[in-house]
C-alpha positions as CSV (number, residue, x, y, z in Angstrom):
1,M,0.0,0.0,0.0
2,K,2.9,2.3,0.9
3,A,4.5,1.6,-2.4
4,L,1.2,2.3,-4.2
5,S,0.9,5.6,-2.3
6,L,4.5,6.6,-3.3
7,G,3.7,5.7,-6.9
8,L,0.7,7.9,-7.0
9,I,2.6,10.7,-5.4
10,A,5.3,10.3,-8.0
11,I,2.7,10.3,-10.8
12,G,1.1,13.4,-9.4
13,T,4.5,15.1,-9.2
14,L,5.3,14.3,-12.8
15,L,1.9,15.6,-13.9
16,F,2.4,18.8,-11.9
17,V,5.9,19.3,-13.5
18,W,4.4,18.5,-17.0
19,Q,1.6,21.0,-16.5
20,G,4.2,23.6,-15.4
21,Q,6.4,23.0,-18.4
22,R,3.3,23.2,-20.7
23,L,2.3,26.5,-19.1
24,K,5.9,27.8,-19.5
25,S,5.9,26.6,-23.2
26,V,2.6,28.5,-23.8
27,R,3.9,31.6,-22.2
28,S,7.1,31.4,-24.3
29,E,5.0,31.0,-27.5
30,I,2.9,34.0,-26.7
31,A,6.1,36.0,-25.9
32,R,7.6,34.9,-29.3
33,L,4.5,35.9,-31.2
34,R,4.4,39.3,-29.5
35,D,8.0,39.9,-30.7
36,Q,7.4,38.4,-34.2
37,P,7.2,40.8,-37.1
38,L,3.8,40.9,-38.9
39,P,3.9,39.1,-42.3
40,N,3.1,41.1,-45.4
41,E,0.2,39.0,-46.4
42,P,-3.3,39.4,-44.8
43,I,-3.8,37.5,-41.6
44,S,-5.9,34.3,-42.1
45,I,-7.8,32.9,-39.2
46,P,-8.0,29.1,-39.5
47,S,-11.6,28.8,-38.4
48,R,-11.6,25.0,-38.7
49,S,-8.6,24.5,-36.4
50,I,-10.4,25.8,-33.3
51,S,-10.1,23.4,-30.4
52,L,-13.6,23.2,-28.9
53,N,-13.3,22.5,-25.2
54,Q,-16.8,23.1,-23.9
55,N,-15.9,21.9,-20.4
56,S,-12.9,24.1,-20.0
57,S,-12.6,25.4,-16.4
58,Q,-9.7,27.7,-17.4
59,P,-11.1,31.3,-17.1
60,L,-10.3,33.6,-19.9
61,D,-8.6,36.8,-18.9
62,K,-10.4,39.1,-21.3
63,A,-8.7,42.2,-20.0
64,A,-5.3,40.7,-20.9
65,L,-6.6,39.7,-24.3
66,F,-8.0,43.1,-25.1
67,D,-4.8,44.8,-24.0
68,L,-3.2,43.3,-27.1
69,F,-5.6,45.3,-29.3
70,K,-5.4,48.6,-27.5
71,P,-3.7,51.4,-29.5
72,S,0.0,52.0,-28.7
73,G,0.5,55.7,-29.1
74,K,-1.1,56.9,-32.3
75,A,-1.2,53.6,-34.0
76,I,-2.3,50.1,-33.1
77,N,0.6,47.8,-32.1
78,R,0.3,45.4,-35.1
79,E,2.6,42.8,-33.7
80,D,0.6,42.5,-30.5
81,T,-2.5,42.5,-32.6
82,F,-1.2,39.5,-34.6
83,A,-0.5,37.7,-31.3
84,G,-4.0,38.5,-30.2
85,L,-5.5,37.1,-33.4
86,R,-3.5,33.9,-33.0
87,R,-4.9,33.6,-29.5
88,L,-8.4,34.1,-30.7
89,S,-8.2,30.9,-32.8
90,A,-7.4,28.8,-29.7
91,L,-10.4,29.9,-27.7
92,D,-13.4,27.6,-27.1
93,L,-17.0,28.5,-28.0
94,R,-17.9,29.9,-24.6
95,Q,-14.8,32.1,-24.5
96,L,-15.4,33.4,-28.0
97,K,-18.9,34.4,-27.1
98,E,-17.6,36.3,-24.1
99,V,-15.1,38.1,-26.3
100,W,-17.9,39.0,-28.7
101,T,-20.3,40.3,-26.1
102,S,-17.4,42.3,-24.5
103,L,-16.2,44.1,-27.6
104,D,-18.1,47.3,-26.7
105,S,-17.4,47.3,-23.0
106,H,-13.6,47.6,-23.2
107,S,-11.5,50.6,-23.8
108,L,-10.9,50.0,-27.5
109,D,-11.2,52.8,-30.0
110,A,-14.2,52.5,-32.4
111,A,-12.0,51.6,-35.3
112,T,-10.2,48.7,-33.5
113,S,-13.5,47.4,-32.1
114,G,-15.1,47.4,-35.5
115,W,-12.0,45.8,-37.1
116,L,-11.9,43.0,-34.4
117,R,-15.5,42.1,-35.0
118,L,-14.7,40.5,-38.4
119,P,-12.3,37.7,-37.2
120,V,-14.4,37.0,-34.2
121,S,-17.6,36.7,-36.2
122,R,-15.8,34.4,-38.7
123,L,-14.8,32.1,-36.0
124,L,-18.3,32.1,-34.4
125,V,-20.2,31.5,-37.7
126,D,-18.5,28.1,-38.0
127,L,-19.4,27.2,-34.4
128,D,-22.7,28.9,-33.6
129,P,-24.1,30.8,-36.5
130,P,-27.5,31.5,-35.0
131,F,-25.9,33.2,-32.0
132,I,-23.8,35.6,-34.1
133,L,-26.6,36.4,-36.5
134,D,-29.2,36.9,-33.8
135,D,-26.9,39.4,-32.2
136,L,-26.0,41.1,-35.5
137,T,-29.6,41.5,-36.6
138,A,-30.9,42.7,-33.3
139,A,-33.1,45.8,-33.7
140,G,-33.1,45.4,-37.5
141,N,-29.4,45.9,-37.8
142,H,-28.5,44.5,-41.2
143,S,-24.9,45.5,-41.4
144,S,-22.4,44.3,-44.0
145,L,-21.0,42.0,-41.3
146,A,-24.4,40.4,-40.9
147,K,-24.7,39.8,-44.6
148,L,-21.1,38.4,-44.8
149,T,-21.9,36.1,-41.9
150,L,-25.1,34.7,-43.4
151,A,-23.4,34.2,-46.8
152,R,-20.6,32.3,-45.1
153,W,-23.0,30.1,-43.2
154,A,-25.1,29.4,-46.4
155,R,-22.0,28.3,-48.2
156,H,-21.4,25.4,-45.8
157,D,-25.0,24.8,-44.5
158,P,-27.6,26.2,-46.9
159,K,-30.4,24.4,-45.2
160,G,-29.6,25.8,-41.7
161,A,-29.0,29.3,-43.0
162,T,-32.3,29.2,-44.9
163,E,-34.3,28.0,-41.9
164,W,-32.7,30.7,-39.7
165,L,-33.7,33.4,-42.2
166,E,-37.2,32.1,-42.6
167,G,-37.6,32.2,-38.8
168,Y,-36.2,35.7,-38.6
169,A,-38.5,36.9,-41.4
170,Q,-41.6,35.9,-39.5
171,S,-41.0,38.7,-37.0
172,A,-39.3,41.2,-39.3
173,E,-40.7,43.7,-41.8
174,S,-40.5,42.4,-45.4
175,G,-38.2,45.2,-46.4
176,E,-35.7,44.3,-43.6
177,T,-34.9,40.9,-45.0
178,T,-34.2,41.9,-48.6
179,H,-30.5,42.4,-48.2
180,L,-30.2,39.2,-46.1
181,R,-32.0,37.2,-48.8
182,I,-29.4,38.4,-51.4
183,A,-26.6,37.4,-48.9
184,L,-28.2,34.0,-48.5
185,L,-28.4,33.5,-52.2
186,S,-24.8,34.6,-52.8
187,G,-23.6,32.0,-50.2
188,V,-25.7,29.2,-51.7
189,A,-24.5,30.1,-55.2
190,I,-20.9,29.3,-54.3
191,S,-21.8,25.6,-53.5
192,D,-25.0,25.1,-55.6
193,P,-25.7,27.6,-58.4
194,A,-28.7,25.6,-59.6
195,R,-30.4,25.9,-56.2
196,A,-29.6,29.6,-56.1
197,L,-31.3,30.1,-59.4
198,E,-34.5,28.5,-58.0
199,M,-34.3,31.1,-55.1
200,V,-34.5,34.1,-57.4
201,S,-38.2,33.9,-57.7
202,D,-38.5,34.4,-53.9
203,L,-36.9,37.8,-54.2
204,D,-38.6,41.1,-55.0
205,A,-38.5,41.7,-58.8
206,G,-36.3,44.7,-58.2
207,R,-33.6,42.4,-56.9
208,H,-33.5,40.0,-59.8
209,R,-30.8,41.8,-61.6
210,E,-28.5,41.7,-58.6
211,A,-29.3,38.0,-58.0
212,F,-28.5,36.9,-61.6
213,T,-25.2,39.0,-61.5
214,E,-24.2,37.3,-58.2
215,I,-25.0,33.8,-59.4
216,A,-23.1,34.3,-62.6
217,A,-19.8,34.7,-60.7
218,H,-20.1,31.1,-59.4
219,L,-20.9,29.1,-62.5
220,R,-18.1,26.5,-62.7
221,T,-19.5,23.8,-65.0
222,R,-21.1,23.9,-68.4
223,A,-24.3,22.3,-67.0
224,H,-24.6,25.2,-64.6
225,R,-24.1,27.7,-67.4
226,E,-26.7,26.1,-69.6
227,T,-29.2,26.2,-66.7
228,Y,-28.3,29.8,-66.0
229,L,-28.8,30.9,-69.6
230,Q,-32.2,29.1,-69.8
231,K,-33.4,30.8,-66.7
232,L,-32.1,34.1,-67.7
233,T,-33.5,34.1,-71.3
234,E,-37.0,33.2,-69.8
235,H,-36.9,36.4,-67.6
236,H,-39.4,39.0,-68.6
237,D,-37.2,42.0,-67.9
238,S,-34.8,43.0,-70.6
239,Q,-32.6,44.9,-68.2
240,V,-32.2,41.8,-66.0
241,R,-31.4,39.8,-69.1
242,D,-28.8,42.3,-70.3
243,A,-27.1,42.5,-66.8
244,G,-27.1,38.7,-66.6
245,L,-25.5,38.3,-70.0
246,R,-22.8,40.8,-69.1
247,A,-22.0,38.9,-65.9
248,F,-22.1,35.6,-67.8
249,A,-19.5,36.9,-70.3
250,Y,-17.1,37.6,-67.4
251,N,-17.7,34.1,-66.0
252,L,-16.7,32.6,-69.4
253,L,-13.6,34.9,-69.5
254,E,-12.5,33.6,-66.1
255,Y,-13.2,29.9,-66.5
256,E,-13.0,29.2,-70.3
257,G,-10.9,32.0,-71.6
258,F,-11.2,35.0,-73.9
259,E,-12.2,33.1,-77.1
260,A,-15.2,31.5,-75.4
261,A,-16.3,34.9,-74.0
262,A,-15.8,36.6,-77.4
263,R,-17.9,34.0,-79.2
264,A,-20.7,34.4,-76.6
265,I,-20.6,38.2,-76.9
266,E,-21.1,37.9,-80.7
267,E,-24.1,35.7,-80.2
268,F,-25.7,37.8,-77.4
269,E,-28.9,39.5,-78.2
270,L,-27.8,42.9,-76.9
271,E,-27.9,46.4,-78.4
272,P,-24.7,46.8,-80.5
273,E,-23.4,49.7,-78.3
274,S,-24.0,47.7,-75.1
275,K,-22.4,44.6,-76.7
276,W,-19.1,46.2,-77.8
277,K,-18.8,48.3,-74.7
278,L,-19.0,45.1,-72.7
279,A,-16.2,43.6,-75.0
280,E,-14.1,46.7,-74.3
281,R,-14.5,46.4,-70.5
282,M,-13.5,42.7,-70.7
283,I,-10.3,43.6,-72.6
284,T,-9.3,46.5,-70.3
285,N,-10.1,44.5,-67.1
286,D,-7.8,41.6,-68.1
287,I,-4.6,42.8,-69.8
288,G,-2.9,39.7,-71.2
289,L,-0.2,38.5,-73.6
290,D,-2.8,38.1,-76.3
291,M,-3.9,41.8,-76.2
292,P,-3.1,42.5,-79.9
293,Q,-5.5,39.7,-80.9
294,R,-8.2,40.9,-78.5
295,V,-8.0,44.5,-79.6
296,G,-7.9,43.5,-83.3
297,W,-11.1,41.4,-82.8
298,L,-12.8,44.4,-81.1
299,L,-11.8,47.0,-83.6
300,E,-12.9,44.7,-86.5
301,N,-16.4,44.3,-85.1
302,T,-17.2,47.6,-83.3
303,S,-18.9,50.5,-85.0
304,N,-17.0,53.6,-86.2
305,S,-18.9,55.8,-83.7
306,L,-17.5,53.8,-80.8
307,R,-14.0,53.1,-82.1
308,D,-12.3,56.4,-81.0
309,E,-13.6,56.1,-77.4
310,Q,-12.7,52.4,-77.2
311,I,-9.2,53.0,-78.5
312,H,-8.7,55.8,-75.9
313,H,-9.8,53.5,-73.0
314,I,-7.8,50.5,-74.2
315,V,-4.6,52.4,-74.9
316,A,-4.8,54.3,-71.6
317,T,-5.1,51.0,-69.6
318,W,-2.5,49.1,-71.7
319,T,0.1,51.9,-71.4
320,H,-0.1,51.9,-67.6
321,S,0.1,48.1,-67.6
322,D,2.8,47.2,-70.2
323,I,4.4,50.1,-72.1
324,N,6.7,47.7,-74.1
325,A,3.8,45.5,-75.3
326,I,1.7,48.5,-76.5
327,T,4.6,50.1,-78.4
328,N,5.2,46.7,-80.1
329,W,1.5,46.8,-81.1
330,L,1.7,50.4,-82.3
331,G,4.7,49.5,-84.4
332,V,2.7,47.1,-86.5
333,S,-0.4,49.3,-86.8
334,E,1.0,52.3,-88.7
335,Q,-1.2,51.7,-91.7
336,E,-4.5,51.6,-89.7
337,T,-6.9,54.5,-90.0
338,W,-7.0,54.9,-86.3
339,Y,-3.2,54.9,-85.9
340,D,-2.9,58.7,-85.2
341,H,-5.6,58.6,-82.5
342,A,-4.0,55.6,-80.8
343,V,-0.5,57.1,-80.7
344,N,-1.8,60.5,-79.6
345,T,-3.6,58.7,-76.7
346,F,-0.4,56.8,-75.9
347,T,1.7,59.9,-75.6
348,E,-0.9,61.4,-73.3
349,F,-0.6,58.6,-70.8
350,A,3.2,57.9,-71.3
351,R,4.6,61.4,-71.2
352,E,4.8,61.6,-67.4
353,A,6.5,58.2,-66.9
354,D,8.7,58.1,-70.0
355,P,8.8,61.5,-71.9
356,R,11.5,60.4,-74.3
357,T,9.5,57.4,-75.5
358,A,6.4,59.5,-75.7
359,A,8.2,62.2,-77.8
360,E,9.6,59.7,-80.2
361,W,6.2,58.1,-80.8
362,A,4.6,61.5,-81.1
363,Q,6.8,62.2,-84.1
364,T,5.3,59.2,-86.0
365,I,1.8,60.7,-86.1
366,H,0.9,61.3,-89.7
367,N,-1.4,64.3,-89.4
368,E,1.0,67.3,-89.1
369,S,-1.3,69.4,-86.8
370,V,-2.0,66.5,-84.4
371,R,1.7,65.6,-84.5
372,H,2.9,69.1,-83.5
373,K,0.4,69.4,-80.7
374,A,1.4,66.0,-79.3
375,V,5.1,66.8,-79.4
376,D,4.4,70.2,-77.7
377,R,2.5,68.6,-74.9
378,V,5.2,66.0,-74.3
379,L,8.0,68.6,-74.3
380,A,6.1,70.7,-71.9
381,V,6.0,67.9,-69.4
382,W,9.6,66.9,-70.0
383,H,10.9,70.5,-69.6
384,R,9.2,70.6,-66.2
385,Q,10.8,67.3,-65.1
386,D,14.3,67.6,-66.6
387,P,15.0,70.8,-68.6
388,E,18.5,69.8,-69.6
389,A,17.4,66.4,-71.0
390,A,14.5,67.9,-72.9
391,S,16.6,70.6,-74.4
392,A,19.2,68.1,-75.5
393,Y,16.5,66.0,-77.2
394,V,15.2,69.0,-79.0
395,T,18.7,69.8,-80.3
396,A,19.3,66.3,-81.6
397,A,15.8,65.5,-82.9
398,A,14.5,66.0,-86.4
399,L,12.1,68.7,-85.5
400,P,10.9,71.7,-87.7
401,P,13.1,74.8,-87.2
402,N,10.3,76.8,-85.5
403,F,10.0,74.0,-83.0
404,K,13.7,73.9,-82.2
405,E,13.8,77.7,-81.9
406,R,10.9,77.8,-79.5
407,W,12.0,75.0,-77.2
408,E,15.7,75.8,-77.2
409,K,15.1,79.3,-75.8
């Protein structure tokens, strides 16, 4: 018996030492995190890695936790904030709820308190979505955070999210649930676009355009796209159909590439101006290696009345994105009727960053009047930036005598 007692004492001693070492290790880790520089990329809270310990008797020192988020001087101590976020992901459900309900009762500035709500709500929506949504929608508060939370829940559990919203709608005004229904639909669309399409009829007619646009972003299979187009073409409102087709074209661009999107645009039953403005936006929103082919396709199909405006937008965007690629394109386009307009636009957007290149291209403009005005505008910018370099260029360049005389003064 004595030996057994000694054995139990020894085991207890070992457990005590182990717990002490574990506590020391945790404290060391927290200290390390507090001294660790914040990474450049956005912080990601691993919501699925939370350890749920519902029976934990370890009290949460909320004051110490919130101290990590208090401003240090004029700015928030970001390194302590990072340590605090890491600690949040280790809390159990009861502790997270305590943190949530305490956000407004601690001496945090409004910006920090509002910023902290997002990671805490993202953790809670995976653990107890009704709790967080009940709190967020209290007194008809349909904040962006409430909509994000409902959409996140609907993505993983559409049935549960739908049942919660139907229950909430029974005691709320019809207008109060409109934005929440869109949020629900957007979450469902991520995992089940076909089901989201069936939900459109539950919305007010004024929200159908927004709903089809949202669903289009999540069409990942051809079967989903076929179902989407069928539902869309059956819709009675032409504005909804047009908006849905535009969103559908962007989906094709993302998942099947530009050629598929271009073929679809050619087949769309849209007004010509709307159709080719859509094509232009697709091109300028996705500058790629095949830009010459894309721009060539657009300029071959678009109307003369739109061409100048489209060239202006495309050249402006392309110049900022890849000046070498656009000058290569201009170099093989000299015989085009729109060449002068394209080069003039290029010089307008290149002259601040690269006045020498802009000046050289300005001199290739065929129309004398347009050419002189373009060169004048480039030299004005260049003289302001570097008078000596601009004057040296004027001296060496093949410019008309009156030009040289004016700019060499």
